[in-house]
Every structure is written in structure tokens, then in C-alpha cells.
N, C-alpha and C positions, 0 to 999 in steps of 0.2 A: 831578516828578511825573511827566509824561508820558514821559518820557525812563524813570525807572522802570517805567511800567506797558509800555513797548514791552521794555524787555530783560526783562522779566519773560514777558510774552506770547511773546517770541521761543526764548528758554529751555525754556517749556512745549513750544511749538510742534515744536522739536528731540530733546528727550526722547520726546514720543509718535513723531516719526517714527523714532528709533532703538530704541522698542520693544523687538524682538529682542535688542540690543546688550543693555540697559540690565535685561531681564528683569524691567520693570516692568511692569505693564497700563497701557495709555494712558488707559483711565478712570479710575485714580487722579491721572494725573498729568494730567488734562481738568480733571476736579473739582478738585485743589488751586489749579491756576493758576487757573482763573475764579474764584474763590474770596479768591484773593492778591490779584486784579486788583481787584474792590472791596474788598477791605481795603484797600490802600495807597492808593486813591483817596480813599473817606470821612474815612480817617487823615491825608490832606493837603489836606481840603477846608474851607471855611469855615464853608457851611451844609450841616451833615450831613442836615436833613430834606430838604431837596430830592434829597440822593444818596439817600435812602431811596425818595423817592417816583419816582424815575429807574429802582431797581432793579425796584420793583412793575409799574411801566408795562413794564418789559421783560419782566419774567415774565409777563405777560398772554398775550403772545403766543405766548413759548416753550412753555408750558405746554400750548398748543392743537397744537403741533407734539409735545410728548413723550405725549401722552395717546392724539393718532392715532395712534400710531407701537404703541403699548405694544397697544392696541386693534386694530388691523391685525395687528400679530405674533401677537396670541394668536387671533384667524380663524384664521391660517395653520397655526399649531399644534393647533389643535383640526382640522382638516380633515387635515390631514396624520395623526392620531392615528386614525382612521376610514379613513388608506389613500385617501382620495378621489382622490389624483391617479393611482392606479393605472387609472384611467376615461379619463386620455386619455393616459398613457404607456404602459399596457398595449397599447395599437393598433399599437405599433411593432415591426414584423416583418422590415424588411430586412436582408440584411447586407452589400448593396455599398456600398462604404466612403464614395462619393461622395454616394450618396442618401442614406445612412444623416447626414453631416455637415449636407443640406441639410436633412432631415428633423429632425435637434435644434435645428439654428440657428432654424431657423424657431418650430418650437413653443417653442423659449426665447424668443425674442422677442417670443413674443405674449404665451405664459406671462406675462411679467416686466411686461408693460406694464397688466396686471387684479392681479397678485399685485404682488411685488417683486421689484428685482436679487438679491436677498441670498437671498429665500427659493426663488423660482425655480432659481439657481444651486445648492445645495444640494441639490434637488430631481431638477437633469439630473446631478448627480455620481451621485446615488446610483443613478439609471436606470442610465447607463454603466459602472457596473462590473457591469451583470448583459450590458450589450451588446457590450461590448468585453473581450476577456481582454486582449487584446494591450497592455501597459502602456504602451509607446513611443504606438502610437497613440492610447490611451486619453487621453494627456497632450495632443496634436494639436487632440483633441474638446475638451476642460475648457478647453483655452486661448480657442478659438473661443465657447465657453458663455459665459464671462465677457465675451467681446467680447457678443455678441448680448444677454445680459443688459443690461447696462449701455447697450446702444442700446436694447434695446427699454422700458427705463423710464424714457427721456427722453422719451418723448411722452405721456405722460400723467400725471395728477395724481400719482395712487397708485402709480406703477411705481417712483420713484427719492424718495429722502427730499429731495435738492434741489430736484428739480421740485413736489416736496409743498409747500417753505417756499415756495418761489416764488406758489406757488397760496392758500396759507394767507396769505400776507402780501397777496394782493392786485393782486402784479404780473403773473398773467397769468389767462386765463380759461381753462376748460375746455372747450370745443368749439374755440376759438380755438389751443390748444397742440395740440390732436390733429391738427386740421388743418394746420397749420403745422410741427410738424417730424416727422409720419410719412414724408414723401418723404426729408428729409436724414437720420433714422436708419436706415431700410429700406438707403441707400445704405452709410453704414456698415460694416453688414455685409456688406451683397451683394457688393462689394469684394470683401475679404479670401475671399471664398468661390468667387468664379469665381475669385482667384487660386489656391489650394488646390485645384479642379477640374482644372487641367490636372498638380496634380503630384501627388496622393494616388490610388493603385489600389490592388485588388484588393479581398479580402471582410474581414470580423471575424468571429472565432469569439465566439458566446454562452456565457456561465456554466450549466454544468448544472444544472438546475433538480433538487431530491430528490424520488424518488417519494412519500416519504412526507410529503405535506403537512397541518399542524395546523389543526381545523377552526376557520374565524377567529370573533374574538371577537365582531363585529359583523355586520349580515344586508346583503345589497347594498343594498336598500330606505334600510336605514338609515346605508349610506354617501353615495346616490347623495344623499338629502336634505340632509345635512350638507355637502356638496361645491355644491349647488345652494342654500343657503341662504348659506352663509359668502361662495361667489363672489359669487352677488345680494347681499349685504352692501356687499361691495367696491365693486363696481361703483355700488352704488346711493347713494353718500356726494355725489357730483357734483350728482346730482338731487336729494336732499336740499337741500344748500348752495340751489341756486338755485332751489327752494320756498319754503322757510324763511327763506333769509337767517340762517342761525344759520352758526356756526364747522365747520367739517366734522367737527373732534376730536366734537362730537353727533353727525352723522350716523354714524361709525363706531362710537361706543360705542352705538348707538340699535343699530344691526346686533349687536352682540355680546350687547345682553341680549335680543335677541331670537332670536338659536342658544343664548346659555343657557338663556332658558326650553325652547326646543325641546326641548334634550340631556337637559334635567332629567324631562321629561314621559315622552322616548322611553325613560329608564332609570327612572322611578320605581316599578317592581316589583321592581328588583332590592337586591340588599344594597350596603351602602355598597364593600363590598372590589370587587363586580364593576365596577360604573359608575364608580370611583376613576381608572381611567386613559383615561375616553371623557367625564370632564368638564370645564367650561371651569376651572374650580379646578387642575387638573391641567394646562393648556394655560396658564396663568397662571405659575406655576410652571416650566415648560420654555423660556417665552418668554424673549429677550435682552434682559434688564433691565439690563447692565452696559452692554450697545450706548447704551439710553434713557439711562444716567445719563452715558455717554461727551460726547453731543448735549449733553443739557443742560449740563456744563461747560464747552464749546467754546462754546455758543451762549451762556454769560453772560460769555464773555471779552471774546467779540466785541462784548454789548452796554457792557463797561466802556471798551472804546475806543470805541465809539463816542459814548457819554455825553461822552466828552473832547474829542471832535472830532474827534479822531485820525483816521479812516475818510475824513471831509470831506476833508480836508487831504491825505492820500495822493491821491483821486479828483483833486483838482487838480494836485497834482505829477506825476501819468499822466497828465491829459489835456494839461497843457504841454509834457510830456517825449516824448508818443508822438502824441496829439492823435487816430488814428483809433479810434474806438470798437470798429470791428470786430475790430485787430490788439489790442487791450488783452483782449476777453473770448476770441479765440484762444489766448494766452497764457494766461489762467486757468483756460482748458481742459486744456493743455498742464500748466500748477504741477498742476493737482488730480490728474496722474499722481504727483505724488511726496508734496503734503500732502494731507491728505484734504479732498474736496472740500466736505463741510459748515460748516467755518467759512470756505473761498472764498467758499459762495456767501452764506453771512452777512454776510462782508466786504464783498461788491458790493453785497449791499441796503444794510447802511448808509455805504456810501461813493457811490451815486447815489441819490437821492433822487426819489421820483416825481411830483413835479412838473416835474424836468427829463425823464425817461424814464416816461410813463403808463401806466397798465395797456394789456397787452396791446402794447407797444413793439418795434420789432425789437431793441432792447438786450436786453431781459428775454428776449424769444424764444431769442436766441443763446445767451444763458447757461444758458438751461436746456440747451440740444443739446452746449454745448463742456464745463459741468461732467459735464455726465449720462456722455457719451464720451468724453473725455479722459484718464479715469482706469484705461482697459483698457490706455493706454500703459505701464504695468507692471503686474507681479502685485501691489504692494503699494497701488495709486494707487486702489482701491475697494474696498465692502466683500463683493461678489460675488468679486473677486481673493483677496483674505487667505481670506474663505471656500474656494474652491479649494484655494487651497495649504496652507492647514492640512489640508483632509481626505485631498490628495492626496498631500504630501510634494512640490508642485511646486519646485521649484529657483528662485530669482530669476536668476540669471544664464540659464538654460535657456529661460526665457519673453521673457527681453529678444534673447536672439538666435533664437529660434525663432516666435514671436505676437507682440512687442510692433511689428515694423515692417509687421507686417501691418494691426494695428489704427490705425497711425500715419497707411497710408495710406486708411485706411477712415475715421478722423478728421477726415483732409483736404479726401478726396471727398464727403464727407456734408456741413461746412463751407461746399465751392464751390456745393453742389447749392442749401444754404440761401443763400448769398448771391444765387448766378442767380435763385432763387424769386422774393426779397423784390425783385429790379434788376426783372423783368418783369412783376411782380404790383403795381408801383406807378410805371409808368409815364403 
């Protein structure tokens, strides 16, 4: 049975990695793989009641992650519907290439920490289409946006889904992970920026804006209010968890419900057609539900491997073969450039229990950094990279040649900073 489970998981994984070749959506493959793993497990098990209880136990934690992601996506979609992000991006006016590169990447870095790397990448790519008309230069900017978004998302619990998973699982805490990883994450993006500062020259051209501008459907007051409440709701989630000790998804849904009530009151005197585009219902329709279902399929499949004890066995094999957890985590980070980092972190959480590595242990902190930033080494290695690839039709091999080596240098520089920081602070 265990061999069959591994075979199903590996074939499913390969199919996800070659999604563009097979022309089958990775969400469908992930769901099929996850359900098939549990079907095989329960059919070969003698005690089917125990297997059912195991599945429900795992679903408790998995559903918390999924509701958290769905709430966050909906809030971000609503803020975007009100053009709330223009408050931030509309203030960028420079045309100097190097200065604009630094501004874009630093804005991406900190915006990703508050929102998430996927959403931030989408926002920044849309902005760069207005700021940089030269396609070749714009690709460099977008490549660095991917690196900056992944680095920025790694150091906060709400910036990257893998850090979110570790936070919800209790492996890390908010204050500690932010204080520990902001330095390595900054190094991860600053090193490539310094290199490009010596090679990029000149100015960038902006798109000409049409003189005829249609009257906005929302007022500046409404736009700013939705932005403040939306971003405030995201930032408030760790506070809510600390004060109430309720799971993070409860705080996220609390913020969503508050924003829902405010927007309903805001448009209460308008017709259904007028307020439909600016309602939470419409934002939920636009939220990336396939990504949520993809996480469900992957996490369910990982749960099957954990329940059968295979992840703990793999951890033992890696410990015996490699021994050094720092090298193991570095390899996990590099592997996330080829394989989605969500199942990798889920596997790490199943392989190593919290009695061996308790909350805020250096191992979990390093996993958060490496899994969050290692995906930048390939365009397909992160949700941010895949989004940028789809929006701008970035060629896989162009990214490999022009950006991957910069991302790799940043990855190792940040890892070195993390290890040095840990060494000096724990002497």
C-alpha cells in the first residue's frame, strides 16, 4: 500500500509540474491525487473508522488554511475593485531606470508583506505596464518584482502561503518571525538590486494617458475607506489571534465581515446594478478559488502520506544521509523552485514534529525563509512567478538566463545572513 501511495503521489506531482505540457489544470490533478491517496489508504486499511477519523482531524487544520486564504483573497479583490492600490502606486513619478527599479522592488517587498506575494505581483505588473513602455526593460522589472514579492512575503505570517501555514500550524509566532526574517529577506532582494544598479542605465518611457478620463464610479473617500479597512483587517489578524487565541481564519473572516457591512452601508441607496461591481459578493466571484482548491488537494495528499508514517520515515532517511538540518532546509528551498512550495512545507511539517523542533525553533524560521524565497530561482517556482509569466508571456528560458542567477545569489546571501544572525544572537 505504501509503495502504491508513493507512486500515486509522485505521478500526481510530476503531472502538476508539467501542467503546461499536459494541458491539464494543476488544480484538477491535485484534487484527483489527494482523493485517490485517501481512497487507496482506506481500501487497504483494516480499521476504516480510524482512517476516517484521521482524515477529519487533518481537515480541521486544512480548512483553517483554506478559509484564511479565501478571506484574504476576497478582501484584496475588493480593495482592487475600488482602485485602492492607486493610492500607493500613483505616487511613483520617476523615470530614472535604476531609481525606479529600487522604488518598485522596495514597494513590492513591503506591500507583499502586508498583502501577499501573488496579489502584489499582479498589482505591480499592472503598474509597470503604465510606467515602462519598453518591453525588454519591463521584463527585467517584472523579473525583479517576482524576487521582491517572494522575499517580502516570507517574513510575515500573511505575506506568503507557506509562512501562513507554519503560523497557523503553531511552528512560528508573529513577532518572532518578523524580527528574525526581515533582515535575511531584505538581503535577498538588495543583493540582486545592487548588481543590477551597475548594469541598468537610462530612463524609462511612460504610456500616454488619454485626455478623456471617465468619471470614477467610486469617490476618493470611498476608495480610501475601503483601503484602510481592508489593509487594516489583514494586519489585524495576528493581533486578533494573540488576544482571543482563536484560529487566524476567524480573525480574517471577522475583518471580511466588517468590510462587507461597511460597503453594504456605503451603497445602500444605490440600485443593485450600480453597487454590484463594488460588492463583496462580486469580489468572492473574482477570488482565485481554483488556487484554494489546489491547496486543498495538495494538503489532503500530504496528509495521507503523513497518516501512513511515510513522511516521518523520509525525515529519518534525510537525517541519516545528510545530517545537517541547515543543508536539508537549503535543499528544500531550492527544490521549491521546481516543485510548488506549498506541498514542500506541508511535507516538512509532517516530517518533523514539534517535540523535536518546538515553536520558533531555528529550523522552522529557516524553512519559512528558504521555502518562501527559493521559488524565485525559476519562473514556475512560485505563484508570483506563474502570475507574472501569464500576464506578460515571459519565456521560461529568458527568466532562467536573465533573472534566475540573480535570484539564486540573493537566496544564498539571505541564507548566509540568517545563519550568521542565528550564530551571533545565540552565542
